C-alpha positions in Angstrom: 0.0 0.0 0.0 1.3 3.5 -0.8 2.6 5.4 2.2 0.0 7.9 3.6 1.7 10.9 5.2 -0.4 12.6 7.9 -0.2 16.4 7.9 0.9 17.7 11.3 0.8 21.5 11.9 0.5 23.8 14.9 -2.6 25.3 13.4 -5.6 24.5 15.7 -8.8 23.3 14.0 -11.6 25.8 14.1 -14.3 25.7 16.7 -16.8 24.4 14.2 -19.3 21.5 13.7 -19.9 19.7 10.5 -22.9 18.1 8.8 -21.6 15.8 6.2 -23.0 13.5 3.5 -21.0 10.5 2.4 -22.1 9.2 -1.0 -21.4 5.6 -2.3 -19.0 5.5 -5.1 -21.8 4.6 -7.5 -23.2 8.1 -7.1 -20.3 9.7 -8.9 -19.6 10.0 -12.6 -17.3 7.3 -13.9 -14.1 9.5 -14.1 -14.6 11.0 -10.7 -15.5 7.5 -9.3 -12.2 6.2 -10.5 -10.4 9.0 -8.7 -12.3 8.4 -5.4 -11.9 4.6 -5.7 -8.1 5.0 -5.9 -8.2 7.6 -3.1 -10.2 5.4 -0.8 -7.9 2.4 -1.4 -4.9 4.5 -0.4 -6.6 5.3 2.9 -6.9 1.7 3.8 -7.5 1.0 7.4 -8.4 4.6 8.2 -11.4 4.4 6.0 -12.7 1.2 7.7 -12.4 2.6 11.2 -15.7 3.2 12.9 -14.4 6.4 14.5 -14.0 9.7 12.7 -11.2 9.3 10.2 -7.9 11.0 11.1 -8.0 12.8 7.8 -11.0 14.9 9.1 -8.6 16.8 11.5 -5.9 16.9 8.9 -8.3 18.4 6.4 -9.3 21.2 8.7 -5.7 22.0 9.6 -4.5 21.8 6.0 -7.3 24.1 4.8 -6.3 26.7 7.4 -2.6 26.4 6.8 -3.0 27.0 3.0 -4.5 30.4 3.7 -1.7 31.6 5.9 0.2 33.9 3.6 1.7 37.4 3.5 -0.8 38.4 0.9 -4.4 37.9 2.1 -6.3 35.0 0.4 -10.0 34.6 0.5 -9.8 30.9 -0.7 -7.5 28.3 -2.1 -6.3 28.8 -5.6 -7.4 25.3 -6.7 -10.2 23.0 -5.7 -9.3 20.2 -3.3 -9.1 16.6 -4.5 -9.3 15.3 -1.0 -12.2 13.7 0.8 -13.3 11.9 3.9 -13.8 8.2 3.5 -15.9 5.6 5.3 -16.4 1.9 4.7 -19.5 0.4 6.1 -20.7 -3.1 5.4 -18.2 -3.5 2.6 -19.5 -0.3 0.9 -17.1 2.6 0.3 -18.6 6.1 0.9 -16.9 9.4 0.0 -17.5 12.9 1.3 -15.5 15.3 -1.0 -14.0 18.2 0.9 -14.5 20.9 -1.8 -12.7 23.4 0.3 -12.7 26.1 -2.4 -16.5 25.8 -2.9 -17.1 26.0 0.8 -14.8 29.0 1.1 -16.9 30.9 -1.5 -20.0 30.0 0.5 -18.4 31.0 3.8 -17.3 34.4 2.3 -21.0 35.2 1.5 -21.9 34.5 5.2 -18.9 36.6 6.4 -20.1 39.6 4.5 -23.4 39.4 6.5 -21.7 38.7 9.9 -18.9 41.2 10.1 -19.0 45.0 10.1 -17.6 46.5 6.9 -14.4 48.0 8.7 -13.6 44.7 10.2 -14.3 42.8 7.0 -12.0 45.2 5.1 -9.2 44.6 7.6 -9.6 40.8 7.3 -10.0 40.7 3.6 -9.4 43.8 1.5 -12.1 44.8 -0.9 -9.9 44.0 -3.9 -9.4 40.4 -2.7 -13.1 40.0 -2.0 -14.0 41.4 -5.5 -11.7 39.0 -7.2 -13.1 36.1 -5.2 -16.7 37.1 -6.0 -15.9 37.4 -9.7 -14.4 33.9 -9.7 -17.4 32.6 -7.9 -19.9 34.0 -10.4 -17.9 32.6 -13.3 -17.5 29.2 -11.6 -21.2 29.0 -10.6 -22.2 29.7 -14.2 -20.3 26.7 -15.3 -21.5 24.5 -12.4 -25.2 25.6 -11.8 -26.1 22.3 -10.0 -23.2 22.1 -7.6 -23.6 21.8 -3.8 -21.3 21.1 -0.9 -21.2 17.7 0.8 -20.3 19.5 4.1 -22.2 22.2 5.9 -20.2 24.1 8.7 -21.4 26.1 11.7 -18.9 27.8 14.1 -19.2 27.7 17.9 -22.5 25.7 17.9 -24.6 22.9 16.4 -27.9 24.2 14.9 -30.9 22.7 16.6 -32.3 21.6 13.3 -29.4 19.4 12.6 -30.3 17.1 15.5 -33.6 16.3 13.9 -31.8 13.9 11.5 -30.5 11.6 14.3 -31.5 9.4 17.2 -29.7 8.5 20.3 -28.7 5.1 18.7 -26.7 7.1 16.2 -24.5 8.7 18.8 -20.8 7.9 19.1 -18.6 9.3 21.8 -14.9 8.6 22.3 -13.2 9.9 25.4 -9.8 11.6 25.1 -6.7 9.5 25.2 -3.8 10.6 27.4 -0.3 10.6 25.8 1.8 7.5 26.5 4.5 7.8 29.1 7.8 8.8 27.5 10.3 6.1 27.0 13.2 5.9 29.4 16.4 7.7 28.4 19.1 5.4 27.1 22.0 4.5 29.5 25.6 5.2 28.8 26.0 1.5 27.9 23.0 1.4 25.5 23.6 0.9 21.8 23.3 4.0 19.6 19.7 4.8 18.9 18.3 5.6 15.5 18.1 9.3 14.7 15.1 11.0 16.0 12.3 11.8 13.6 12.2 15.4 12.3 9.7 17.9 13.7 6.3 17.3 12.3 6.8 13.6 11.6 4.4 11.0 12.8 4.7 10.7 16.6 2.5 7.6 16.8 0.8 6.8 20.1 2.8 9.4 22.0 0.3 12.1 20.9 -2.8 12.5 23.0 -6.1 12.3 21.2 -8.9 14.8 22.0 -12.4 13.4 22.7 -14.7 12.9 19.7 -18.5 13.1 19.4 -20.5 12.4 16.2 -23.7 10.9 15.0 -24.0 8.7 11.9 -27.1 7.5 10.2 -28.4 6.2 6.8 -29.8 8.9 4.5 -33.2 7.2 4.4 -33.5 7.5 8.2 -32.3 11.1 8.2 -34.8 12.1 5.6 -37.6 10.3 7.4 -36.9 12.0 10.8 -36.5 15.4 9.2 -39.8 15.1 7.3 -41.7 14.0 10.5 -40.2 16.8 12.5 -40.8 19.3 9.8 -44.5 18.3 9.7 -44.9 18.7 13.4 -43.2 22.1 13.4 -45.3 23.4 10.5 -48.5 22.2 12.2 -47.7 23.8 15.6 -45.4 26.8 15.0 -45.5 29.9 13.0 -43.2 30.4 10.1 -39.7 31.4 11.4 -36.0 30.7 11.4 -36.5 27.2 12.9 -39.1 26.1 10.4 -37.4 27.6 7.4 -34.0 26.2 8.5 -35.4 22.6 8.7 -36.8 23.1 5.2 -33.4 24.2 3.8 -31.7 21.1 5.3 -34.4 18.9 3.7 -33.8 20.4 0.3 -30.1 19.9 0.7 -30.5 16.3 1.6 -32.6 15.7 -1.5 -29.5 16.5 -3.7 -27.7 13.3 -2.7 -27.9 9.6 -3.4 -30.6 7.8 -1.3 -28.1 5.3 0.0 -25.8 7.9 1.4 -24.7 8.3 5.0 -25.2 11.4 7.0 -22.8 12.5 9.8 -23.0 15.2 12.4 -19.5 15.8 13.7 -18.9 18.0 16.7 -15.4 18.7 15.1 -13.4 21.4 16.8 -16.2 22.1 19.3 -14.7 19.3 21.4 -12.0 21.8 22.2 -14.4 24.4 23.5 -16.7 22.1 25.6 -15.4 20.3 28.8 -15.1 16.6 28.2 -17.6 15.7 30.9 -20.3 17.8 29.3 -19.6 16.1 25.9 -20.0 12.7 27.6 -23.3 13.8 29.0 -24.6 15.7 25.9 -27.8 14.1 24.6 -28.9 17.0 22.3 -30.4 14.7 19.6 -32.4 12.7 22.1 -33.7 16.0 23.7 -34.7 17.4 20.4 -36.6 14.2 19.6 -38.3 14.4 23.0 -39.4 18.0 22.2 -40.8 17.0 18.9 -42.7 14.1 20.5 -44.1 16.5 23.2 -45.2 19.0 20.5 -46.9 16.2 18.5 -48.7 15.1 21.6 -50.0 18.6 22.2 -47.7 19.3 25.2 -46.4 22.7 24.1 -45.2 23.4 27.7 -42.9 20.4 27.8 -41.7 21.0 24.2 -40.8 24.6 25.1 -38.8 23.6 28.2 -36.9 21.1 26.1 -36.2 23.6 23.3 -35.0 26.2 25.8 -32.7 23.7 27.5 -31.0 22.8 24.2 -30.7 26.3 22.9 -29.4 27.8 26.1 -26.8 25.1 26.3 -25.5 26.0 22.8 -25.9 29.7 23.5 -23.4 29.3 26.4 -21.0 27.7 24.1 -21.3 30.5 21.5 -20.7 33.1 24.1 -17.2 31.9 24.4 -16.6 33.4 21.0 -16.5 36.8 22.7 -14.3 35.8 25.6 -10.7 36.7 25.9 
C-alpha cells in the first residue's frame, strides 16, 4: 500500500461543527468515481475505522494552513481533490472536501456577519471582489453544484439534531499521551536518529475526545420530514421552520443510500469533556418534537430552551478573551 503521510501542523482546528454526506462510489460519474476509488484504497484501514477518520482533522488543519500567507487570500487557488472516506458493510462512501467551494459560501456569510471596517481589515475589498468574480464565473459553469459539508462555528444548529437518534451517537473519550520512553543509559547501543519535527509521533500524541452521529440517508430524511411536519402544524413560520426546510432540500440532492454524519469537530476543544460525555442533544430534540406532536407545548418549550441555552453558552465563548 502506498505510504500515507499525515499532515501535522501547529494550526488548531476551528471551533466548528460539520454536517456531512458520504455518498457511495456509485453516485459519482465514472471519471470521478475512479479517482475516489483509488483515493479510498490509499486510505486503507483509516477508512474502515468506525471512528472519525484522522483525515478529518488533517483536512481542517491543512485548509487553514493554506490560507496563511503574507498576501491575504479569500480561498485556495485550486479545488481540493481530497475527501473523507468511510467503509460500512463493505461499501465505500466518500465525502468530497470541496474546500474552495465551501470558502466561497463562507465568504457570503462573512459579509453578513462582520461590520464593513472589520471585513476590510480581514479581507481587503480587492481580494473579495476577485473572489466574487471567480465565484460568479464558476457558478455559471456549475449551476447544480452543492457542498457535501455544511459548517457552523461555535454551535450545532438545533435543526441538525432532527436527523439523528440516540442510537446514532458515538462518543470517544480523550486518550492521554503514552508515558515517555526511558532515556538510554551510557551503555545502551546507539539509537536511530530522532524523527524530524512534524513527523508522525504515533501513540505518543494525546487524542482529544470525539462526538459524532452517523445514520443512513433514508432514516435522516424520514426523521426530518416527520419533525418538519410537526413544526409546521404547531409553530408559525420562522427561522427554525425555514431552516429545517433548507436542510431537507439539501439532503434531497444526494444519493438515497448515502450516510449522514454530524461531527462536533473542533467544538470538542471548547466544551469540557464531561459535558460532551453527558450531551444528549439529539435525544432531547426528539423528545421536544414528540411532546409537540402530543400537544404538550409546555414540555416542548422547556426542552427547546434547554438545548438552545446550552448552545448559547458555548457561542458566548466566541467573545471571551
